Every structure is written in C-alpha cells, then in structure tokens.
SEDREN-604052 format. One line per 8 residues: number of its first residue (from 1); their letters; for each residue x, y, z of N, C-alpha, C. Coordinates in Angstrom, 1 decimal. Layout:
NUM> A> X,Y,Z,X,Y,Z,X,Y,Z  ... .
// end
This chain:
1> XXXXXXXX> -15.0,31.9,-24.0,-13.9,31.2,-24.6,-12.7,32.2,-24.8  -13.0,33.4,-25.0,-11.9,34.4,-25.1,-11.2,34.6,-23.8  -12.0,34.6,-22.7,-11.4,34.7,-21.4,-10.4,33.6,-21.1  -10.8,32.4,-21.5,-9.9,31.2,-21.3,-8.6,31.4,-22.0  -8.7,31.8,-23.3,-7.5,32.0,-24.1,-6.6,33.1,-23.5  -7.2,34.2,-23.0,-6.4,35.3,-22.4,-5.8,34.8,-21.1  -6.6,34.0,-20.3,-6.1,33.5,-19.0,-4.9,32.5,-19.3  -5.1,31.7,-20.3,-4.0,30.7,-20.6,-2.7,31.5,-21.1 .
9> XXXXXXXX> -3.0,32.5,-21.8,-1.8,33.3,-22.3,-1.1,34.0,-21.2  -1.8,34.5,-20.2,-1.2,35.2,-19.1,-0.5,34.1,-18.2  -1.1,33.0,-18.0,-0.4,31.9,-17.2,0.8,31.4,-18.0  0.8,31.4,-19.3,1.9,31.0,-20.1,3.1,32.0,-19.9  2.7,33.2,-20.0,3.7,34.3,-19.8,4.4,34.3,-18.4  3.5,34.1,-17.4,4.0,34.0,-16.0,4.9,32.8,-15.9  4.5,31.6,-16.4,5.4,30.4,-16.4,6.7,30.7,-17.1  6.7,31.3,-18.2,7.9,31.6,-18.9,8.8,32.6,-18.1 .
17> XXXXXXXX> 8.2,33.5,-17.5,9.0,34.4,-16.6,9.6,33.7,-15.5  8.9,32.8,-14.8,9.5,32.0,-13.8,10.6,31.1,-14.3  10.5,30.5,-15.4,11.6,29.7,-16.0,12.7,30.6,-16.3  12.5,31.8,-16.9,13.6,32.7,-17.2,14.4,33.1,-16.0  13.7,33.5,-14.9,14.3,33.9,-13.6,15.1,32.7,-13.1  14.5,31.5,-13.1,15.3,30.3,-12.6,16.5,30.0,-13.4  16.4,30.2,-14.7,17.6,30.0,-15.6,18.7,31.0,-15.3  18.3,32.3,-15.2,19.2,33.4,-14.9,19.9,33.2,-13.6 .
25> XXXXXXXX> 19.2,32.7,-12.6,19.7,32.6,-11.2,20.1,31.2,-10.8  20.3,30.3,-11.8,20.5,28.9,-11.5,21.8,28.7,-10.7  22.9,29.4,-11.0,24.1,29.2,-10.3,24.0,29.6,-8.9  23.2,30.6,-8.6,23.0,31.0,-7.2,22.1,30.0,-6.5  21.1,29.4,-7.2,20.2,28.5,-6.6,20.9,27.1,-6.3  21.9,26.7,-7.2,22.5,25.5,-7.0,23.7,25.6,-6.1  24.5,26.6,-6.3,25.8,26.7,-5.5,25.8,28.0,-4.8  25.5,28.0,-3.5,25.5,29.2,-2.7,26.4,28.9,-1.4 .
33> XXXXXXXX> 27.7,29.0,-1.6,28.5,28.7,-0.4,28.4,29.7,0.7  28.7,29.2,1.9,28.7,30.0,3.1,30.1,30.6,3.2  30.2,32.0,3.2,31.5,32.6,3.2,32.2,32.5,4.5  31.5,32.1,5.6,32.2,32.0,6.9,33.0,30.7,6.9  34.2,30.8,7.5,35.1,29.6,7.6,34.9,29.0,8.9  34.5,27.7,9.0,34.3,27.0,10.2,35.3,25.9,10.3  36.0,25.8,11.5,37.0,24.8,11.7,36.2,23.4,11.9  36.9,22.3,11.6,36.3,21.0,11.7,35.9,20.7,13.2 .
41> XXXXXXXX> 36.7,21.2,14.2,36.3,21.0,15.6,35.0,21.7,15.9  34.8,23.0,15.4,33.6,23.8,15.6,32.4,23.1,14.9  32.7,22.3,13.9,31.6,21.7,13.2,31.2,20.3,13.8  32.0,20.0,14.9,31.7,18.7,15.6,32.4,17.5,15.0  33.5,17.8,14.2,34.3,16.7,13.6,35.6,16.6,14.3  35.5,16.0,15.5,36.7,15.7,16.3,37.6,14.7,15.5  38.9,15.0,15.6,39.9,14.1,15.0,40.1,14.4,13.5  39.4,15.4,12.9,39.6,15.8,11.5,40.5,17.0,11.4 .
49> XXXXXXXX> 41.5,16.9,10.5,42.5,17.9,10.3,42.2,18.6,9.0  42.4,19.9,9.0,42.2,20.8,7.8,43.6,20.9,7.1  43.5,20.7,5.8,44.8,20.8,5.0,44.5,21.7,3.8  45.5,22.4,3.4,45.5,23.3,2.2,46.2,22.5,1.1  45.6,22.4,0.0,46.2,21.7,-1.2,46.4,22.7,-2.3  47.6,22.7,-2.9,47.8,23.7,-4.0,47.8,22.9,-5.3  47.0,23.3,-6.3,46.9,22.6,-7.6,48.0,23.1,-8.5  48.2,22.4,-9.6,49.3,22.7,-10.5,49.2,24.1,-11.1 .
57> XXXXXXX> 48.0,24.6,-11.1,47.8,26.0,-11.7,47.9,27.1,-10.6  48.2,26.7,-9.4,48.5,27.6,-8.3,47.2,27.9,-7.4  46.1,27.3,-7.7,44.9,27.5,-6.9,45.0,26.7,-5.7  44.7,27.4,-4.5,44.7,26.7,-3.2,43.3,26.4,-2.8  43.1,25.1,-2.4,41.8,24.7,-1.9,42.0,24.0,-0.5  41.0,24.1,0.3,41.1,23.5,1.6,40.4,22.1,1.6  41.1,21.2,2.2,40.5,19.8,2.2,40.5,19.3,3.7 .
// end
C-alpha cells in the first residue's frame, strides 16, 4: 500500500512538472513562426501579390 502511495505521488509530481513546462512554453508551442520569408510564387500561389500594410501605430505587416 505504501508503494502505491509513493508511486502515485511520483506520478503526480511528474504530471505537475509536465503541466508546468507546457504552461511555461505555451507561446512557443502555439506560435512558432518560420523566420524565412517566402514569396507567394515560391509557395505555389501564382497570381497572388504581396502587399505591406502600415497600421495607425506605425507597425508594418505583410499581407
């Protein structure tokens, strides 16, 4: 019985550690953009044009 309690405690700690690591790295897990810039033609999107849009706060994004 003692072994089962210790095993459950260790498994609980390991589970908690996995949850903590997932929480700490969630931004990297969800949003991991590719830093390389690929043109639409190179991506196989013939007829698509790339445009830069400037927001009111001065941030430029590509569309």
